[in-house]
RODO-2510 file (C-alpha; in nm, 4 decimals, decimal comma):
residues 398
     n   res          X          Y          Z
     1     m    -7,0568    12,9382    11,8512
     2     k    -6,8864    13,2747    11,8208
     3     v    -6,6118    13,2966    11,5621
     4     d    -6,3748    13,5800    11,6061
     5     r    -6,1725    13,7385    11,3241
     6     r    -5,8522    13,5464    11,4022
     7     s    -6,0395    13,2147    11,3957
     8     f    -6,2121    13,3021    11,0695
     9     l    -5,8856    13,3837    10,8979
    10     g    -5,7133    13,0776    11,0333
    11     l    -6,0010    12,8634    10,9139
    12     g    -5,9952    13,0255    10,5737
    13     l    -5,6157    12,9940    10,5299
    14     g    -5,6293    12,6335    10,6491
    15     a    -5,8976    12,5495    10,3965
    16     v    -5,6990    12,7139    10,1098
    17     a    -5,3837    12,5210    10,2187
    18     g    -5,5612    12,1908    10,2422
    19     f    -5,7337    12,2343     9,9088
    20     s    -5,4075    12,3167     9,7304
    21     v    -5,2337    12,0054     9,8527
    22     s    -5,5283    11,7733     9,7961
    23     p    -5,5822    11,5746     9,4700
    24     v    -5,9154    11,7477     9,4216
    25     l    -5,7725    12,0370     9,2187
    26     l    -5,5777    11,8010     8,9867
    27     k    -5,8826    11,5780     8,9478
    28     l    -6,0969    11,8748     8,8434
    29     t    -5,8313    11,9925     8,5987
    30     d    -5,8110    11,6461     8,4431
    31     d    -6,1934    11,6154     8,4230
    32     s    -6,2363    11,9604     8,2619
    33     s    -5,9693    11,8703     7,9935
    34     i    -6,1628    11,5559     7,9162
    35     w    -6,5003    11,7428     7,9065
    36     t    -6,3681    12,0165     7,6715
    37     q    -6,2177    11,7544     7,4369
    38     n    -6,5596    11,5895     7,3993
    39     w    -6,7480    11,9093     7,3192
    40     p    -6,8980    11,8783     6,9648
    41     w    -6,7283    12,1966     6,8386
    42     t    -6,3749    12,0852     6,9442
    43     p    -6,1706    11,9936     6,6346
    44     v    -6,0655    11,6256     6,6469
    45     p    -5,8412    11,4483     6,3967
    46     v    -6,0261    11,2063     6,1733
    47     d    -5,9922    10,8359     6,2389
    48     g    -5,8277    10,6284     5,9729
    49     e    -5,5270    10,4300     5,8666
    50     v    -5,2015    10,5695     6,0045
    51     m    -4,9052    10,5623     5,7759
    52     y    -4,5666    10,7393     5,7422
    53     e    -4,4137    10,8731     5,4281
    54     n    -4,0455    10,9622     5,4031
    55     s    -3,9345    11,2652     5,2181
    56     v    -3,6836    11,5507     5,2099
    57     c    -3,7694    11,8997     5,3418
    58     s    -3,7223    12,1756     5,0823
    59     l    -3,7975    12,4825     5,2910
    60     c    -3,4308    12,5766     5,3074
    61     p    -3,1050    12,4505     5,1371
    62     g    -3,0456    12,2022     5,4245
    63     s    -3,2491    11,9181     5,2629
    64     c    -3,3104    11,7386     5,5917
    65     g    -3,4821    11,3973     5,5818
    66     i    -3,8375    11,4101     5,7200
    67     s    -4,1078    11,1598     5,8068
    68     v    -4,4580    11,2785     5,7474
    69     r    -4,7276    11,1108     5,9636
    70     k    -5,0622    11,0660     5,7814
    71     i    -5,4043    10,9674     5,8966
    72     d    -5,6448    10,8561     5,6229
    73     n    -5,3849    10,9933     5,3734
    74     r    -5,4054    11,3332     5,5338
    75     p    -5,0682    11,4754     5,6552
    76     v    -5,0931    11,5642     6,0253
    77     k    -4,7307    11,5844     6,1590
    78     i    -4,3769    11,6350     6,0373
    79     e    -4,0842    11,4760     6,2190
    80     g    -3,7057    11,4344     6,1444
    81     l    -3,6146    11,1152     5,9680
    82     d    -3,4013    10,8809     6,1854
    83     e    -3,0563    10,7889     6,0522
    84     y    -3,0766    11,0309     5,7611
    85     p    -2,7191    11,1404     5,7042
    86     i    -2,7852    11,5191     5,7227
    87     n    -3,0055    11,5506     6,0335
    88     d    -3,0310    11,2025     6,1885
    89     g    -3,3789    11,2423     6,3301
    90     g    -3,3523    11,6110     6,4159
    91     a    -3,5647    11,8837     6,2677
    92     c    -3,5741    12,2615     6,2943
    93     l    -3,8802    12,4647     6,3918
    94     h    -3,9287    12,5672     6,0289
    95     g    -3,9280    12,2097     5,9153
    96     i    -4,1740    12,0652     6,1626
    97     s    -4,4149    12,3583     6,1064
    98     g    -4,4212    12,2857     5,7292
    99     l    -4,7850    12,1740     5,7476
   100     q    -4,8782    12,5448     5,8142
   101     y    -4,8023    12,6114     5,4447
   102     l    -5,0290    12,3292     5,3419
   103     y    -5,3273    12,4282     5,5574
   104     d    -5,2766    12,8085     5,5707
   105     p    -5,6188    12,9737     5,5055
   106     a    -5,4349    13,2381     5,2980
   107     r    -5,2645    12,9880     5,0716
   108     v    -5,3156    13,0079     4,6954
   109     k    -5,5833    12,7491     4,6128
   110     t    -5,6532    12,8083     4,2428
   111     p    -5,4792    12,9705     3,9418
   112     l    -5,4829    13,3526     3,9530
   113     k    -5,5028    13,5887     3,6610
   114     k    -5,3987    13,9473     3,7018
   115     n    -5,6726    14,1922     3,6105
   116     g    -5,5488    14,5549     3,6563
   117     d    -5,4026    14,5766     4,0074
   118     k    -5,5752    14,2777     4,1443
   119     f    -5,5696    13,9042     4,0919
   120     e    -5,8853    13,7034     4,0177
   121     e    -5,9364    13,3326     4,0529
   122     i    -5,9789    13,1237     3,7358
   123     s    -6,0288    12,7538     3,6812
   124     w    -5,7537    12,5109     3,6025
   125     e    -5,9095    12,4517     3,2623
   126     d    -5,8917    12,8226     3,1758
   127     a    -5,5392    12,8513     3,3088
   128     v    -5,4089    12,5478     3,0976
   129     s    -5,5972    12,6879     2,7979
   130     m    -5,4494    13,0347     2,8348
   131     v    -5,0880    12,9086     2,8797
   132     s    -5,1018    12,6542     2,6071
   133     g    -5,2500    12,9176     2,3660
   134     k    -4,9631    13,1555     2,4426
   135     l    -4,7035    12,8764     2,3905
   136     t    -4,8669    12,7928     2,0535
   137     e    -4,8303    13,1497     1,9444
   138     i    -4,4706    13,1543     2,0377
   139     r    -4,4015    12,8239     1,8588
   140     a    -4,5907    12,9433     1,5528
   141     s    -4,3695    13,2585     1,5358
   142     g    -4,0600    13,0387     1,4717
   143     s    -3,8775    13,1836     1,7769
   144     p    -3,9235    12,9261     2,0615
   145     e    -3,6261    13,0858     2,2382
   146     k    -3,8567    13,3650     2,3448
   147     l    -3,9875    13,1272     2,6152
   148     a    -3,7913    13,1412     2,9408
   149     c    -3,8384    12,9838     3,2837
   150     i    -3,7059    13,1123     3,6186
   151     a    -3,7300    12,8499     3,9002
   152     d    -3,6407    12,8782     4,2649
   153     k    -3,3756    12,6063     4,2379
   154     d    -3,1944    12,3898     3,9899
   155     q    -3,2531    12,0519     4,1429
   156     g    -3,5807    11,8703     4,2059
   157     s    -3,8663    11,7134     4,0129
   158     v    -4,0444    12,0448     3,9295
   159     s    -3,7289    12,2008     3,7900
   160     g    -3,6538    11,8863     3,6070
   161     l    -3,9968    11,8901     3,4414
   162     f    -3,9516    12,2604     3,3406
   163     k    -3,6073    12,1808     3,1935
   164     r    -3,7625    11,9011     2,9942
   165     l    -4,0473    12,1302     2,8740
   166     l    -3,8070    12,3992     2,7577
   167     k    -3,5843    12,1585     2,5778
   168     t    -3,8673    11,9937     2,3771
   169     f    -4,0012    12,3356     2,3162
   170     g    -3,6790    12,4515     2,1685
   171     s    -3,5634    12,7044     2,4283
   172     p    -3,2324    12,6905     2,6206
   173     n    -3,3505    12,9629     2,8592
   174     f    -3,3986    12,7860     3,1996
   175     y    -3,2671    12,9912     3,4911
   176     s    -3,2714    12,9324     3,8624
   177     m    -3,2232    13,1622     4,1583
   178     p    -2,8759    13,1658     4,3169
   179     s    -2,8524    12,9521     4,6355
   180     l    -2,5907    12,7999     4,8586
   181     e    -2,6255    12,4823     4,6562
   182     s    -2,5418    12,6574     4,3307
   183     y    -2,2555    12,8449     4,4879
   184     l    -2,1074    12,5132     4,6096
   185     e    -2,1372    12,3599     4,2665
   186     l    -1,9844    12,6710     4,1045
   187     t    -1,6898    12,6692     4,3456
   188     a    -1,6349    12,2980     4,3061
   189     s    -1,6388    12,3086     3,9267
   190     s    -1,3849    12,5932     3,9244
   191     l    -1,1396    12,4032     4,1396
   192     h    -1,2237    12,0434     4,0930
   193     g    -1,4091    12,0057     3,7630
   194     q    -1,7602    11,9994     3,6309
   195     g    -2,0507    11,8036     3,7943
   196     t    -1,9165    11,8339     4,1480
   197     t    -2,0264    11,9952     4,4689
   198     i    -1,8835    12,0470     4,8147
   199     g    -1,9865    11,9018     5,1629
   200     f    -1,8416    11,9970     5,4978
   201     d    -1,7722    11,7684     5,7899
   202     l    -1,8456    12,0134     6,0717
   203     d    -1,9108    11,7297     6,3200
   204     n    -1,5454    11,6040     6,3233
   205     s    -1,3510    11,9232     6,2453
   206     d    -1,1302    12,0475     6,5353
   207     f    -1,0761    12,3963     6,3945
   208     i    -1,3538    12,5717     6,1998
   209     l    -1,2491    12,8870     6,0270
   210     s    -1,5724    13,0565     5,9223
   211     f    -1,5717    13,3493     5,6793
   212     g    -1,9203    13,4959     5,7700
   213     a    -2,1050    13,1651     5,7635
   214     g    -2,3694    13,1643     6,0308
   215     v    -2,2822    12,8250     6,1769
   216     i    -2,4851    12,8882     6,4936
   217     e    -2,7723    13,0575     6,3109
   218     g    -2,8196    12,7549     6,0802
   219     w    -2,5894    12,7976     5,7822
   220     g    -2,6538    12,5427     5,5115
   221     s    -2,8347    12,2641     5,6978
   222     p    -2,9634    12,4180     6,0244
   223     v    -3,0004    12,0907     6,2099
   224     a    -2,6566    11,9670     6,1155
   225     c    -2,5005    12,2964     6,2195
   226     f    -2,6881    12,3007     6,5531
   227     k    -2,5660    11,9430     6,6349
   228     a    -2,2094    12,0240     6,5343
   229     n    -2,2052    12,3360     6,7406
   230     a    -2,3658    12,1613     7,0419
   231     s    -2,0761    11,9051     7,0424
   232     r    -1,8044    12,1581     6,9742
   233     k    -1,7092    12,2155     7,3411
   234     e    -1,7061    11,8443     7,4145
   235     r    -1,4763    11,7805     7,1195
   236     g    -1,2472    12,0709     7,2102
   237     a    -1,3011    12,2155     6,8672
   238     k    -1,2275    12,5842     6,7983
   239     l    -1,4518    12,8187     6,6017
   240     y    -1,3010    13,1449     6,4572
   241     q    -1,5608    13,3753     6,3029
   242     i    -1,4563    13,6270     6,0490
   243     e    -1,7196    13,8922     5,9679
   244     p    -1,7864    14,2600     6,0025
   245     r    -2,0749    14,2425     6,2536
   246     l    -2,1104    14,0745     6,5975
   247     s    -2,3585    13,8080     6,4855
   248     n    -2,4790    13,5221     6,7142
   249     t    -2,2030    13,3046     6,5694
   250     a    -1,9367    13,5717     6,6221
   251     a    -2,0624    13,6330     6,9817
   252     n    -2,0421    13,2601     7,0676
   253     a    -1,7227    13,1779     6,8716
   254     d    -1,3928    13,1173     7,0403
   255     k    -1,2644    13,4267     6,8582
   256     w    -1,4322    13,6977     6,6542
   257     i    -1,2179    13,8655     6,3907
   258     p    -1,3929    14,1906     6,2702
   259     i    -1,3108    14,2628     5,9049
   260     k    -1,3828    14,5317     5,6531
   261     p    -1,6991    14,4375     5,4577
   262     g    -1,6243    14,2675     5,1266
   263     t    -1,2591    14,1875     5,1969
   264     e    -1,3127    13,8255     5,3161
   265     g    -1,1740    13,6854     4,9869
   266     d    -0,8545    13,9080     5,0232
   267     l    -0,8099    13,7788     5,3840
   268     a    -0,8375    13,4199     5,2675
   269     l    -0,5751    13,4726     4,9942
   270     g    -0,3534    13,6564     5,2478
   271     m    -0,3812    13,3524     5,4837
   272     c    -0,2939    13,1269     5,1834
   273     s     0,0171    13,3417     5,1404
   274     v     0,1199    13,2919     5,5057
   275     i     0,0737    12,9219     5,4869
   276     l     0,2922    12,9063     5,1725
   277     k     0,5593    13,1346     5,3062
   278     n     0,5919    12,9382     5,6289
   279     n     0,5766    12,5993     5,4493
   280     l     0,2731    12,4890     5,6373
   281     f     0,0903    12,3477     5,3344
   282     n     0,0359    11,9833     5,2586
   283     a     0,2854    11,8986     4,9714
   284     s     0,0997    11,5991     4,8372
   285     a    -0,2293    11,7875     4,8295
   286     v    -0,1107    12,0778     4,6249
   287     a     0,0642    11,8637     4,3603
   288     g    -0,2416    11,8665     4,1337
   289     f    -0,3262    12,2304     4,1461
   290     k    -0,4667    12,3641     3,8210
   291     g    -0,2275    12,6091     3,6539
   292     g     0,0788    12,4835     3,8416
   293     f     0,1351    12,5169     4,2188
   294     n     0,4619    12,7133     4,1922
   295     k     0,2962    12,9738     3,9742
   296     i    -0,0010    13,0080     4,2084
   297     a     0,2273    13,0293     4,5165
   298     a     0,4447    13,3001     4,3525
   299     m     0,1354    13,5018     4,2627
   300     l    -0,0073    13,4778     4,6147
   301     q     0,3082    13,5767     4,7949
   302     s     0,3633    13,8641     4,5519
   303     d     0,0008    14,0040     4,5590
   304     y    -0,0828    13,9336     4,9211
   305     p     0,2074    13,9982     5,1586
   306     l     0,1027    14,0448     5,5211
   307     s     0,1285    14,4286     5,5123
   308     k    -0,0990    14,4564     5,2108
   309     t    -0,3518    14,2047     5,3454
   310     s    -0,3648    14,3901     5,6748
   311     e    -0,4140    14,7247     5,4943
   312     i    -0,7013    14,5865     5,2803
   313     t    -0,8857    14,3989     5,5597
   314     g    -0,8170    14,6222     5,8607
   315     i    -0,6855    14,3182     6,0572
   316     k    -0,3495    14,3298     6,2409
   317     e    -0,0648    14,1448     6,0721
   318     s    -0,0048    13,9378     6,3829
   319     d    -0,3656    13,8247     6,3955
   320     i    -0,3645    13,7226     6,0302
   321     e    -0,0380    13,5212     6,0726
   322     e    -0,1500    13,3635     6,4018
   323     t    -0,4944    13,2556     6,2663
   324     a    -0,3410    13,1170     5,9397
   325     s    -0,0849    12,9224     6,1397
   326     l    -0,3338    12,7764     6,3803
   327     f    -0,5579    12,6736     6,0997
   328     a    -0,2754    12,4988     5,9087
   329     k    -0,1412    12,3240     6,2146
   330     a    -0,4743    12,1937     6,3357
   331     k    -0,5259    11,8184     6,3032
   332     m    -0,8602    11,8518     6,1176
   333     p    -0,9029    12,2137     5,9972
   334     l    -1,1974    12,3277     5,7897
   335     a    -1,2611    12,6680     5,6201
   336     v    -1,6297    12,7435     5,5350
   337     f    -1,7847    13,0332     5,3376
   338     g    -2,1240    13,1831     5,2758
   339     k    -2,2416    13,4944     5,4650
   340     g    -2,5195    13,4406     5,7137
   341     r    -2,7336    13,1346     5,6247
   342     g    -2,5660    13,1163     5,2839
   343     d    -2,8651    13,1959     5,0744
   344     g    -2,7798    13,5605     4,9949
   345     s    -2,5566    13,6970     4,7202
   346     q    -2,1955    13,5712     4,7237
   347     s    -1,8665    13,6521     4,5621
   348     l    -1,7020    13,3663     4,3577
   349     k    -1,3644    13,5144     4,4289
   350     e    -1,4323    13,4884     4,8006
   351     l    -1,5635    13,1328     4,7852
   352     i    -1,2776    13,0072     4,5775
   353     a    -1,0244    13,1857     4,7992
   354     v    -1,1688    13,0293     5,1137
   355     h    -1,1817    12,6813     4,9642
   356     t    -0,8266    12,7184     4,8504
   357     l    -0,7328    12,7182     5,2183
   358     n    -0,8856    12,3671     5,2452
   359     c    -0,6897    12,2543     4,9404
   360     l    -0,3617    12,3866     5,0843
   361     v    -0,3921    12,2027     5,4137
   362     g    -0,4935    11,8808     5,2494
   363     n    -0,8286    11,8266     5,4103
   364     i    -1,0208    11,7344     5,0860
   365     n    -1,2234    11,4200     5,1271
   366     k    -1,0861    11,3581     5,4772
   367     k    -1,2529    11,3271     5,8158
   368     g    -1,3324    11,6783     5,9535
   369     g    -1,2610    11,8385     5,6133
   370     a    -1,4386    11,9318     5,2902
   371     f    -1,5761    11,6545     5,0684
   372     v    -1,5802    11,6980     4,6930
   373     q    -1,8554    11,4752     4,5508
   374     p    -2,0568    11,4378     4,2326
   375     v    -2,3861    11,6252     4,2071
   376     k    -2,6554    11,3652     4,2529
   377     d    -2,8726    11,3014     3,9545
   378     y    -3,1463    11,1079     4,1306
   379     l    -3,4219    11,1786     3,8734
   380     e    -3,4471    10,9931     3,5534
   381     f    -3,6914    11,1081     3,2826
   382     p    -3,7670    10,9273     2,9561
   383     e    -3,5628    11,0541     2,6571
   384     e    -3,7149    11,3718     2,5088
   385     i    -3,8830    11,3575     2,1755
   386     m    -3,7585    11,6533     1,9699
   387     d    -3,9149    11,7915     1,6523
   388     d    -3,7424    11,9944     1,3814
   389     i    -3,8297    12,3337     1,5350
   390     a    -3,6764    12,2406     1,8693
   391     d    -3,3650    12,0796     1,7175
   392     k    -3,3048    12,3894     1,4950
   393     d    -3,3550    12,6449     1,7615
   394     l    -3,1353    12,4674     2,0241
   395     q    -2,8548    12,4455     1,7616
   396     n    -2,8787    12,8197     1,7032
   397     h    -2,9255    12,9386     2,0600
   398     g    -2,8321    12,6438     2,2802
***
């Protein structure tokens, strides 16, 4: 049988079309995946008892609840913890990839000692002996205050153990790196008293006035911010972003207010002045202001009139007055602070000025507002046993 060119092409195209719609291709794909999974060199998780351990993620200030899946006591997966008040089952990409830190081939596996410009591995016994020997020398010198510790954060079991070590050693020199958590505590203690911190109900606020906080980028708790922003349109909530650059949050906000860098605190105080001048403040909320409300109100209106605030910040007087009025008249307004993700350097003046807006409109400890709450002391250690050296030095330098 003679097959011409047209018949050959038609036969070929028909075969290809028939093969593509037949289940043969899918079957071969499925079989090949099974074959490759059974190859002896393919990594397969070990069999064993499956269990889940609940914890809190510490990779960022968000402190989301997580559930760690374990097989034969080996962590294999991280998921968000359901019904946890911060993230309610959600988890960010950083959080769920936390096991990469645990199993990273480049991770530090043993103590390291610096030798010239390089680090060399030493045993745990040598490391403990070296550190304890140095601590013994410092103690013998009679100046235990020479010992200092710098930790990444103030809260947590590791920081708690270091604080305990320094106290029993006789040194008051425990320091932690600044963080959003520490800024919240510092602001709260300045306005509401010691031992307090601040939480923000972004989920229920109908007008969020952000002074540089990257709400969409994941300020504070990324998952909580993502969820609050996702429901913002449905709730009809407004987001006004005040910052010098057009960040993702500014680009997606209802209004972006560009401001001269470093003048956010002045703008907040200027808005406080507008609220006071137009009697838009909550009278019952300001009755307990430290230093006397009338004195603070007079100072603000004298030092931050609209014209001066506009000159300092580079924002039109009309925009300042309009934004301040919209904020004060909202049903559940909320002012938040903390540039970017909130973990960079901050100005205490700015933080207090922004939080004063919350105090003026009376949204403290109310739905959609700012919540002042005690700092959780969830760790309890046995009482320290102090010797004469520690007691004497803490009295002199504590």
